[in-house]
Residue frames relative to the residue before (quaternion, step in Angstrom):
aa qw qx qy qz dx dy dz
M 1.0000 0.0000 0.0000 0.0000 0.00 0.00 0.00
N 0.3525 -0.7689 0.5151 0.1382 3.46 -0.69 1.17
L 0.1273 -0.8313 0.5400 0.0324 3.69 -0.28 1.28
R 0.5106 0.6298 -0.4510 0.3731 3.65 1.12 -0.09
K 0.4701 -0.6575 0.5181 0.2797 3.40 -1.31 0.74
K 0.4165 -0.7013 0.4942 0.3008 3.55 -0.90 0.69
L 0.3555 -0.7186 0.5481 0.2384 3.62 -0.90 0.76
R 0.0828 -0.7860 0.6126 -0.0086 3.39 -0.63 1.16
S 0.3681 -0.6935 0.5601 0.2642 3.65 -1.00 0.86
H 0.3199 -0.7378 0.5560 0.2100 3.46 -1.15 0.76
G 0.4832 -0.6958 0.4540 0.2762 3.48 -0.89 1.02
E 0.0019 -0.8036 0.5951 -0.0103 3.55 -0.79 0.85
V 0.2682 -0.7382 0.5960 0.1671 3.45 -1.21 0.82
H 0.3333 -0.7274 0.5687 0.1909 3.53 -0.72 1.02
T 0.1025 -0.8325 0.5439 0.0237 3.53 -0.61 1.23
G 0.3246 0.7747 -0.4906 0.2321 3.63 1.17 0.21
A 0.6800 0.4444 -0.2797 0.5118 3.63 0.92 -0.93
L 0.6129 0.5265 -0.3523 0.4722 3.62 0.88 -0.73
N 0.6489 0.4999 -0.3536 0.4517 3.72 0.71 -0.74
D 0.6482 0.5271 -0.3230 0.4446 3.56 0.92 -0.88
I 0.6807 0.5099 -0.2814 0.4443 3.50 0.96 -0.96
L 0.6624 0.5025 -0.3007 0.4671 3.59 1.02 -0.84
F 0.6044 0.5807 -0.3224 0.4399 3.52 1.21 -0.70
I 0.6735 0.5012 -0.2615 0.4762 3.43 1.03 -1.08
L 0.6545 0.5075 -0.3005 0.4730 3.55 1.02 -0.80
L 0.6173 0.5391 -0.3230 0.4733 3.63 1.06 -0.61
L 0.6425 0.5026 -0.2949 0.4977 3.53 1.05 -0.77
F 0.6456 0.5438 -0.3027 0.4425 3.48 0.93 -0.99
F 0.7190 0.4452 -0.2392 0.4770 3.61 0.89 -0.91
L 0.5841 0.5430 -0.3450 0.4949 3.57 1.15 -0.46
I 0.6914 0.4514 -0.2752 0.4924 3.59 0.88 -0.89
V 0.6740 0.4631 -0.3161 0.4809 3.68 0.91 -0.75
S 0.6278 0.5373 -0.3804 0.4152 3.65 0.89 -0.62
T 0.6656 0.5155 -0.3279 0.4286 3.59 1.07 -0.70
L 0.7248 0.4106 -0.2278 0.5041 3.51 1.19 -0.54
A 0.3021 0.8004 -0.4749 0.2064 3.63 1.39 0.23
N 0.8237 0.0944 -0.0434 0.5574 3.67 0.69 -0.92
P 0.1381 -0.8344 0.5251 0.0943 3.70 0.03 1.10
N 0.6180 0.5641 -0.3603 0.4124 3.69 1.09 -0.16
V 0.5804 0.5815 -0.4034 0.4029 3.54 1.20 0.29
I 0.2522 -0.6963 0.6414 0.2005 3.58 -1.02 0.78
K 0.5487 -0.6485 0.4543 0.2683 3.44 -1.15 1.11
V 0.1513 0.7707 -0.6066 0.1234 3.60 -0.61 1.11
S 0.4211 -0.6722 0.5423 0.2769 3.59 -1.21 0.49
A 0.0601 -0.8438 0.5333 0.0009 3.54 -0.04 1.28
P 0.5917 -0.6054 0.3978 0.3538 3.62 -1.15 0.62
R 0.5082 -0.6301 0.5082 0.2940 3.41 -1.27 0.46
G 0.0374 -0.7960 0.6041 -0.0042 3.65 -1.19 0.66
K 0.5698 -0.6083 0.4186 0.3606 3.55 -1.16 0.08
S 0.7289 0.2929 -0.2150 0.5802 3.58 1.26 -0.38
D 0.3723 -0.7228 0.5376 0.2234 3.56 -1.31 0.47
T 0.2274 -0.7783 0.5803 0.0762 3.55 -0.66 1.28
N 0.5160 0.6367 -0.4593 0.3426 3.66 1.11 -0.15
K 0.5981 0.5696 -0.3817 0.4149 3.64 1.11 -0.26
A 0.4555 0.6849 -0.4247 0.3782 3.63 1.29 -0.15
K 0.5532 -0.6059 0.4567 0.3438 3.50 -1.09 0.65
Q 0.1831 -0.8313 0.5207 0.0649 3.56 -0.41 1.11
T 0.0403 -0.8227 0.5670 0.0029 3.62 0.03 1.15
V 0.7596 0.0889 -0.0135 0.6442 3.47 1.04 -0.93
V 0.0633 -0.7822 0.6168 0.0612 3.60 -0.86 0.85
V 0.0912 -0.7849 0.6122 0.0285 3.48 -0.80 1.08
S 0.1187 -0.8195 0.5599 0.0277 3.58 -0.71 1.15
I 0.0820 -0.7516 0.6511 0.0672 3.50 -1.15 0.71
D 0.2868 -0.7787 0.5431 0.1278 3.48 -0.68 1.18
K 0.7037 -0.4564 0.3404 0.4250 3.58 -1.37 0.06
N 0.6835 0.4246 -0.3461 0.4824 3.69 1.11 -0.14
N 0.5018 -0.6845 0.3827 0.3650 3.58 1.33 0.50
Q 0.3760 0.6717 -0.5176 0.3737 3.63 1.05 0.87
A 0.2674 -0.7808 0.5525 0.1167 3.60 -0.79 1.15
Y 0.0669 -0.7636 0.6422 0.0011 3.50 -1.14 0.73
I 0.1447 -0.7080 0.6797 0.1255 3.51 -1.25 0.81
G 0.7648 -0.0256 -0.0678 0.6402 3.56 -0.28 1.34
Q 0.7397 -0.3155 0.2647 0.5323 3.63 -0.45 -1.18
K 0.5530 0.6105 -0.3974 0.4044 3.58 1.25 0.02
K 0.3935 -0.7294 0.5304 0.1784 3.57 -0.83 1.13
I 0.0410 0.8052 -0.5907 0.0322 3.55 -0.76 0.89
S 0.4409 -0.6365 0.5354 0.3373 3.64 -1.23 0.34
M 0.6046 -0.5632 0.4329 0.3604 3.54 -1.29 0.50
D 0.6002 0.5491 -0.3749 0.4447 3.66 1.21 -0.59
A 0.7245 0.3925 -0.2508 0.5081 3.69 1.03 -0.70
L 0.3557 0.7638 -0.5012 0.1973 3.65 1.15 0.02
E 0.7157 0.4634 -0.3235 0.4105 3.68 0.59 -0.87
E 0.6520 0.4998 -0.3248 0.4686 3.55 0.98 -0.69
E 0.6687 0.4848 -0.2958 0.4799 3.62 0.87 -0.79
L 0.6424 0.4966 -0.3298 0.4815 3.69 1.06 -0.66
R 0.6507 0.5240 -0.3385 0.4330 3.48 0.93 -0.88
L 0.6302 0.5390 -0.3273 0.4530 3.64 1.06 -0.81
V 0.7149 0.4249 -0.2695 0.4856 3.59 0.89 -0.92
L 0.6791 0.4918 -0.2916 0.4604 3.65 0.91 -0.67
S 0.5645 0.5807 -0.3933 0.4352 3.61 1.14 -0.41
K 0.6732 0.5089 -0.2886 0.4522 3.59 1.11 -0.67
E 0.6829 0.4817 -0.2786 0.4732 3.70 1.15 -0.40
E 0.2976 -0.6691 0.6461 0.2151 3.45 -1.43 0.59
N 0.8158 0.0181 -0.0963 0.5700 3.70 -0.76 1.06
P 0.0587 0.8622 -0.5031 0.0084 3.61 0.58 1.00
S 0.0300 -0.7529 0.6536 0.0705 3.50 -1.16 0.46
V 0.2612 -0.7428 0.6101 0.0879 3.40 -1.34 0.85
V 0.1079 -0.7698 0.6275 0.0450 3.59 -0.89 1.03
V 0.2004 -0.7874 0.5779 0.0774 3.60 -0.64 1.13
N 0.1408 -0.7429 0.6530 0.0434 3.55 -0.77 1.17
A 0.0653 0.8023 -0.5884 0.0766 3.63 -0.48 1.05
D 0.4903 -0.6461 0.5274 0.2529 3.50 -1.24 0.90
T 0.5148 -0.6404 0.4531 0.3458 3.63 -0.95 0.74
A 0.6843 0.5030 -0.3023 0.4328 3.62 1.09 -0.50
G 0.5379 0.6274 -0.3801 0.4155 3.58 1.52 -0.30
H 0.6052 -0.5310 0.4680 0.3643 3.50 -1.50 0.03
W 0.3218 -0.7795 0.5096 0.1707 3.51 -0.51 1.20
G 0.5270 0.6182 -0.4329 0.3907 3.58 1.04 0.02
D 0.5697 0.5324 -0.3556 0.5152 3.53 1.34 -0.55
V 0.6162 0.5411 -0.3731 0.4340 3.68 0.90 -0.64
Y 0.6681 0.4808 -0.3001 0.4820 3.53 0.93 -0.94
K 0.6526 0.4920 -0.3646 0.4463 3.56 0.88 -0.61
V 0.6465 0.4794 -0.3641 0.4687 3.58 0.96 -0.63
L 0.6341 0.5330 -0.3414 0.4442 3.65 0.96 -0.81
Q 0.6782 0.4816 -0.3022 0.4656 3.61 0.97 -0.83
T 0.6743 0.4884 -0.3078 0.4604 3.59 0.91 -0.70
A 0.6400 0.5133 -0.3411 0.4588 3.57 1.07 -0.55
K 0.6047 0.5082 -0.3486 0.5046 3.64 1.23 -0.75
K 0.6429 0.5623 -0.3334 0.3992 3.58 0.91 -0.88
L 0.6920 0.4604 -0.2341 0.5043 3.54 1.11 -0.87
G 0.6301 -0.5952 0.3565 0.3488 3.62 1.12 -0.07
A 0.5870 0.5793 -0.3533 0.4416 3.57 1.37 0.14
S 0.4630 -0.6121 0.5349 0.3534 3.49 -1.14 0.57
A 0.0965 -0.8154 0.5707 0.0124 3.58 -1.10 0.75
V 0.0568 0.7756 -0.6260 0.0579 3.57 -1.00 0.81
A 0.3641 -0.7048 0.5758 0.1977 3.48 -1.22 0.82
S 0.4620 -0.7303 0.4545 0.2158 3.60 -0.77 1.15
V 0.0335 -0.7851 0.6168 -0.0455 3.48 -0.84 0.98
N 0.3443 -0.7334 0.5387 0.2310 3.65 -0.69 0.93
A 0.3502 -0.7292 0.5340 0.2458 3.61 -0.91 0.76
N 0.5546 -0.6042 0.4446 0.3602 3.59 -1.14 0.64
């Protein structure tokens, strides 16, 4: 009678190469996510309970802390806002305007952009970052 234990080899999965691939994918997605929306001027927006960034963004109007207005990346004056918006919105079907504004900016300008967009027949929303 054979009382010795049989030595069995344990199956191992070598994950060294898998770890490398996952690290590269993580870096790729981090870099791509920062480049996802190039038409946004960096502003410090207020926090809210709902996320308006999911709205369809056909036109993005940004207002920075120095009260400079931008449509996409193009700098505009508040006096020429209606004409510039009319040109951009005339190219869109079911246009919507998303306003990104800095918390240090003048929110009267945000109201003016929202009212102008409504006047031109577009849906308008002020962007708020969710907590």
